[in-house]
C-alpha positions in Angstrom: -21.6 12.0 109.4 -20.4 14.1 112.4 -16.8 13.5 113.4 -14.5 14.6 116.2 -10.8 14.0 115.9 -8.4 15.0 118.7 -4.9 16.1 117.7 -5.9 16.7 114.1 -4.0 19.7 112.8 -1.0 17.7 111.5 0.2 14.2 110.7 -2.3 11.3 110.6 -4.9 13.3 112.5 -5.0 16.0 109.9 -5.0 13.4 107.1 -8.0 11.7 108.6 -9.8 15.0 108.9 -9.1 15.8 105.3 -10.4 12.4 104.1 -13.6 12.7 106.2 -14.2 16.1 104.7 -13.7 14.7 101.2 -16.6 12.3 102.0 -18.8 15.3 102.9 -18.7 14.7 106.6 -18.7 17.6 109.2 -15.5 17.5 111.3 -14.3 19.1 114.6 -10.6 19.3 114.7 -8.5 20.0 117.8 -5.0 20.9 118.9 -3.3 22.2 122.1 -2.2 25.2 119.9 -4.8 27.8 119.0 -2.6 29.0 116.1 -2.5 25.4 114.7 -6.3 25.2 115.0 -6.8 28.5 113.2 -4.4 27.6 110.4 -6.1 24.2 109.8 -9.6 25.7 109.9 -8.6 28.3 107.4 -7.1 25.7 105.1 -10.0 23.2 105.3 -12.6 25.9 105.2 -11.3 27.2 101.9 -11.3 23.7 100.5 -14.5 22.3 101.8 -16.5 25.2 103.2 -16.4 26.8 106.6 -19.8 25.3 107.5 -18.2 21.8 107.4 -15.3 22.2 109.7 -14.9 23.5 113.2 -11.9 23.9 115.4 -11.3 23.9 119.2 -8.2 24.4 121.2 -8.0 21.5 123.6 -5.3 19.9 125.8 -6.6 16.4 126.4 -4.6 16.1 129.6 -7.0 18.6 131.1 -10.4 16.9 131.9 -12.2 20.2 132.0 -10.9 21.1 128.5 -12.1 17.7 127.3 -15.6 18.4 128.7 -15.5 21.8 127.0 -14.6 20.2 123.7 -17.5 17.8 124.0 -19.9 20.6 124.7 -18.5 22.6 121.7 -18.9 19.5 119.5 -22.5 18.9 120.6 -23.3 22.6 120.1 -21.9 22.6 116.5 -22.8 19.1 115.4 -25.9 18.2 117.5 -24.9 14.6 117.4 -21.5 12.9 117.4 -21.3 9.8 115.2 -17.5 9.1 115.4 -15.0 10.3 118.0 -11.3 9.5 117.3 -8.8 9.7 120.1 -5.7 10.6 118.0 -4.0 13.2 120.2 -0.7 11.7 121.4 3.0 12.3 121.9 6.2 10.3 122.0 8.1 12.9 123.9 11.6 13.8 123.0 14.1 11.6 121.1 14.2 7.9 121.9 16.3 7.4 125.0 17.0 4.8 127.7 14.7 5.2 130.7 17.5 6.5 132.9 18.0 9.3 130.4 14.4 10.4 130.2 13.4 13.5 132.1 10.5 13.4 134.5 8.6 16.1 132.6 8.7 13.9 129.5 7.5 10.8 131.3 4.6 12.9 132.7 3.8 14.4 129.3 3.6 11.1 127.4 1.6 9.2 130.1 -0.8 12.1 130.7 -1.4 12.7 127.0 -1.6 9.1 125.7 -3.3 7.4 128.6 -5.1 10.1 130.7 -6.1 12.0 127.6 -7.7 8.8 126.1 -9.5 8.0 129.3 -10.8 11.5 129.8 -12.1 11.6 126.2 -13.7 8.2 126.4 -15.4 9.0 129.7 -16.8 12.3 128.3 -18.1 11.1 125.0 -19.4 7.8 126.2 -22.1 9.5 128.3 -23.2 11.5 125.2 -23.3 8.5 122.9 -25.2 6.3 125.4 -27.7 9.2 125.8 -28.1 9.7 122.0 -28.4 6.0 121.4 -25.5 5.5 119.0 -21.9 6.4 118.2 -18.4 4.9 117.8 -15.2 5.6 119.6 -11.8 4.8 118.1 -8.6 4.8 120.1 -5.2 5.0 118.3 -2.7 2.2 118.8 1.0 2.6 118.4 4.4 1.0 119.3 3.8 -1.2 122.3 0.1 -2.0 121.7 1.0 -5.4 120.4 2.9 -6.3 123.5 6.3 -6.3 121.9 9.2 -4.5 123.7 11.4 -1.8 122.3 14.6 -0.4 123.8 14.7 3.4 124.2 10.9 3.6 123.8 9.7 2.4 127.2 7.6 5.3 128.2 5.8 5.6 124.8 5.4 1.9 124.4 4.0 1.6 128.0 1.4 4.3 127.2 0.3 2.6 124.0 0.2 -0.8 125.7 -2.8 0.6 127.6 -4.9 1.1 124.5 -5.9 -2.6 124.1 -6.7 -2.8 127.8 -8.9 0.3 127.5 -10.8 -1.3 124.7 -11.2 -4.7 126.4 -12.5 -3.1 129.6 -14.8 -0.7 127.9 -16.3 -3.5 126.0 -17.2 -5.1 129.3 -18.6 -1.8 130.6 -20.6 -1.0 127.5 -22.0 -4.5 126.9 -25.5 -4.3 125.6 -25.3 -0.5 125.1 -25.6 1.2 121.6 -21.9 2.3 121.5 -19.0 0.9 119.5 -15.5 0.8 121.0 -12.7 0.2 118.5 -9.0 0.5 118.0 -7.1 1.9 115.0 -3.7 0.6 114.1 -2.2 2.9 111.5 1.1 1.1 111.1 4.3 3.0 110.5 3.3 6.6 109.5 5.9 8.8 108.0 5.6 12.0 110.1 7.9 14.4 111.9 7.3 12.3 115.0 8.9 9.3 113.3 11.8 11.1 111.8 12.9 13.4 114.6 15.2 10.7 116.1 17.6 11.0 113.1 17.2 7.3 112.1 20.3 5.4 111.0 20.7 4.0 107.5 19.3 0.6 108.3 16.2 2.1 109.9 15.7 4.3 106.9 15.7 1.2 104.7 13.0 -0.3 106.9 11.0 3.0 106.5 11.3 2.6 102.7 9.6 -0.8 103.0 7.0 -0.3 105.7 6.3 3.4 106.2 3.5 5.3 104.4 2.6 8.9 104.3 -0.4 10.0 106.4 -2.6 10.6 103.4 -2.1 7.0 102.2 -3.0 5.6 105.6 -6.1 7.8 105.9 -7.2 6.7 102.4 -7.3 3.2 103.7 -8.7 3.8 107.2 -11.5 6.4 106.7 -13.8 4.3 104.5 -13.6 1.4 107.0 -14.2 3.8 109.9 -17.3 5.2 108.2 -18.7 1.8 107.6 -18.0 0.2 111.0 -20.7 -2.0 112.5 -21.0 -3.4 116.0 -18.2 -3.1 118.5 -14.8 -4.4 119.5 -13.2 -4.0 116.1 -9.7 -3.2 115.1 -8.9 -1.5 111.8 -5.3 -2.4 111.0 -3.4 -0.8 108.1 -0.3 -3.1 108.3 -1.4 -6.7 108.8 1.2 -9.5 109.3 0.8 -10.9 105.8 1.1 -7.4 104.3 4.4 -6.8 106.3 5.8 -10.1 105.1 4.8 -9.3 101.5 6.6 -6.0 101.6 9.8 -7.5 102.9 9.7 -10.2 100.2 9.3 -7.5 97.6 11.6 -5.0 99.2 13.3 -4.1 95.9 10.2 -2.3 94.6 10.4 0.1 97.6 14.1 1.0 97.1 14.7 4.7 97.4 11.0 5.3 98.2 11.9 7.9 100.9 15.7 7.5 101.2 18.5 6.6 98.9 21.3 4.1 99.6 23.2 6.8 101.4 20.3 7.8 103.6 19.6 11.0 101.8 15.8 11.9 101.5 14.2 11.3 98.1 10.5 11.9 98.8 9.6 13.4 102.1 
């Protein structure tokens, strides 16, 4: 299969790319940083063969760069089977809205909402023309409608993802294109840890969080076997969350000890 993943040189995006490559798929990875792209391409190329992975520097907040990414992917892959809109940002540390700088609000909204829209618009035309393809948009805190203090900007941006799916389902009704959402749950990345979480939060991370590789191991087979449209692939379901809290003892010291010191990061 031919895969494009935005924001895929680190974190969950990189883990997804690695898992697709393990399956023998051909993957285009992207980042705003050309150095990050080169580093990931070198790593994956040595592991899976340079002919199976391509990289492109792309800032998804720039519609022209998104169009250039699409053209690059078509040139390298010929056909795009799966496009995953993973590029995203939470901005700086969690803060009250009155403390958030304008530049951070702009960056989060443009990356998470405009970037997703630009990518969907670009690849939809191609998938409709080729007669097949699936688009996956990445959910996050706020996508379920719940509210979180000190996360208003990010949660607002992610609350748009279900709306994008619902509306695109209407606009693509009867067309040979799948529109889906991915819910990766609580992924243990630098993005999650940069806020210097308190002891209680670290205990929750022990119970609910997973490393990117574990999440990708679950998501990728389901992405590859997707049928139809309007699906959501969810790593942490309600029953799974409940079960983890009921069996919290088995997760003790998974990532942090009783004093909050890291044990397995």
